C-alpha positions in Angstrom: -72.5 -73.7 108.4 -73.8 -70.3 109.5 -71.3 -67.5 108.3 -70.6 -65.9 111.6 -71.9 -62.2 111.8 -69.7 -60.5 114.0 -66.0 -60.4 112.9 -62.7 -59.1 114.5 -62.7 -55.6 113.3 -66.8 -55.1 114.5 -67.3 -52.9 117.6 -70.1 -54.4 119.1 -71.8 -53.9 122.4 -71.1 -56.6 125.3 -73.3 -57.4 128.5 -72.6 -60.3 130.8 -74.4 -61.6 133.3 -73.2 -64.8 135.3 -75.1 -66.6 138.5 -74.2 -69.2 140.3 -76.1 -73.0 140.6 -75.6 -75.6 143.4 -75.7 -78.3 140.2 -72.6 -79.5 138.6 -71.9 -78.3 135.3 -72.8 -81.5 133.9 -76.3 -81.5 135.0 -76.3 -77.6 134.5 -75.4 -77.6 131.3 -77.9 -81.1 130.6 -80.7 -78.8 131.6 -79.7 -75.5 129.9 -78.9 -76.4 126.3 -82.7 -77.7 125.6 -84.2 -75.3 128.4 -87.7 -74.2 127.3 -87.7 -70.9 126.2 -91.3 -69.5 126.9 -90.5 -70.3 131.2 -87.7 -68.5 130.9 -87.3 -65.5 128.6 -90.6 -64.5 130.4 -91.4 -60.4 129.1 -89.5 -57.6 131.2 -90.9 -54.2 130.8 -89.8 -53.4 127.9 -88.9 -56.6 126.3 -91.4 -58.9 125.0 -91.2 -62.9 126.2 -91.2 -66.0 124.3 -94.2 -67.7 123.5 -93.3 -70.2 121.4 -90.6 -71.4 119.3 -90.9 -72.7 116.0 -89.5 -74.6 113.6 -86.9 -75.8 115.5 -83.8 -78.4 114.4 -84.1 -81.4 116.9 -81.7 -82.1 118.5 -80.6 -78.6 119.7 -77.3 -80.0 120.2 -75.3 -79.2 117.2 -73.4 -76.0 115.0 -76.2 -75.5 112.4 -79.3 -76.1 114.0 -81.9 -73.6 113.7 -85.2 -72.4 115.4 -87.3 -69.6 115.2 -88.2 -68.0 118.8 -91.5 -66.3 118.3 -92.6 -63.4 120.8 -95.7 -62.5 122.5 -95.9 -59.0 121.0 -96.3 -60.9 117.7 -92.5 -60.2 116.5 -89.9 -63.0 115.8 -86.7 -64.1 114.8 -83.9 -66.6 113.2 -81.3 -68.4 115.3 -78.6 -70.5 114.9 -76.7 -72.3 116.8 -73.2 -71.7 115.5 -70.9 -73.2 118.3 -71.8 -76.4 120.5 -68.7 -77.6 123.1 -70.8 -80.7 125.1 -70.4 -80.0 128.7 -68.9 -76.8 128.3 -70.4 -74.0 125.9 -72.6 -73.3 123.0 -73.1 -69.9 121.2 -75.5 -68.8 119.1 -76.8 -66.2 116.5 -79.9 -64.1 116.7 -80.7 -62.6 113.1 -83.9 -61.2 111.3 -85.5 -59.5 114.0 -88.7 -58.4 112.9 -89.9 -55.9 116.5 -87.7 -52.9 117.3 -84.1 -54.4 117.2 -84.4 -54.8 113.4 -84.0 -51.5 113.8 -80.8 -51.6 116.1 -78.7 -54.2 115.6 -77.9 -56.1 112.5 -77.7 -59.3 115.1 -76.9 -60.3 118.3 -74.1 -63.5 119.2 -74.9 -64.8 122.6 -73.0 -67.4 124.3 -73.4 -69.2 127.8 -70.7 -71.1 129.4 -70.7 -73.4 132.3 -68.0 -73.6 134.8 -67.0 -75.5 137.8 -67.5 -73.3 141.0 -66.3 -75.5 143.9 -69.2 -78.0 144.2 -71.5 -76.4 142.0 -71.6 -74.4 138.3 -71.0 -70.7 137.8 -73.0 -69.8 134.5 -72.0 -66.9 132.4 -74.1 -65.3 129.4 -73.1 -62.5 127.2 -74.7 -60.8 124.7 -72.5 -59.1 121.9 -74.9 -56.9 119.7 -73.8 -55.6 116.5 -75.0 -52.1 115.9 -76.9 -50.9 112.6 -75.0 -47.9 111.3 -74.8 -45.0 114.1 -77.0 -47.0 116.3 -74.4 -47.9 118.6 -74.9 -45.1 121.3 -78.3 -46.3 121.3 -77.3 -49.9 122.2 -74.4 -48.9 124.6 -76.5 -46.1 126.4 -79.8 -46.4 127.3 -80.2 -49.8 126.3 -77.8 -52.0 128.0 -79.7 -51.3 131.4 -82.7 -51.9 130.4 -81.1 -55.7 128.3 -79.1 -56.5 131.6 -82.2 -56.3 133.8 -84.1 -58.8 130.8 -81.0 -61.0 130.9 -80.4 -61.6 134.8 -84.5 -62.3 135.1 -84.0 -64.8 132.6 -80.7 -66.4 134.4 -82.7 -66.4 137.5 -85.7 -68.3 136.1 -83.0 -70.7 134.3 -81.2 -71.0 137.1 -84.5 -72.1 139.4 -85.4 -74.8 136.3 -81.8 -76.0 136.5 -82.1 -76.4 140.9 -85.1 -78.8 139.9 -83.6 -80.9 137.9 -85.2 -79.3 134.9 -88.6 -79.2 135.5 -90.5 -75.8 136.1 -90.6 -75.5 139.6 -93.9 -74.2 141.3 -94.3 -70.9 140.6 -92.6 -70.2 137.0 -94.9 -71.6 134.6 -94.8 -72.3 130.9 -97.3 -70.0 128.4 -99.9 -71.9 126.7 -99.1 -72.8 123.3 -95.5 -73.7 123.9 -94.2 -75.9 121.0 -91.1 -76.3 119.9 -91.2 -78.2 116.1 
């Protein structure tokens, strides 16, 4: 089991976004969990997009699964699925960034929650950054609105894919070389 990155005593920086879909929670979760990362995590300046995923433990549906997102700036990170509640939520940690995030945060805890919302679903996505010493002010200040914009764009693309039943809708393309191994 992966050791948890963030504990109760840590002073973190949390960013949460949410969006609704007309799909049921069951359909939303079924499509969201294995979603093609390069399809939805596109570049939003100043942040890179994901071009492919390497070393993925298949399937991506249990705590302990691992993979390495590869970014279009040549960097990568380690991702570990830490929690998985079928049909409702999953959480993951991102560590060992090889880009600028390695100088700002020890790592990130991400979490997706899928909740009933009338006939559809409310998706809530949270990123919790564990700042390196002396870097909290950067993450909590100028970094936050830029990262929130990145998350909003990625979640909107997730919803587009969910609404299309799991296939990228017209206008959303996957990058070439996208391989999940």
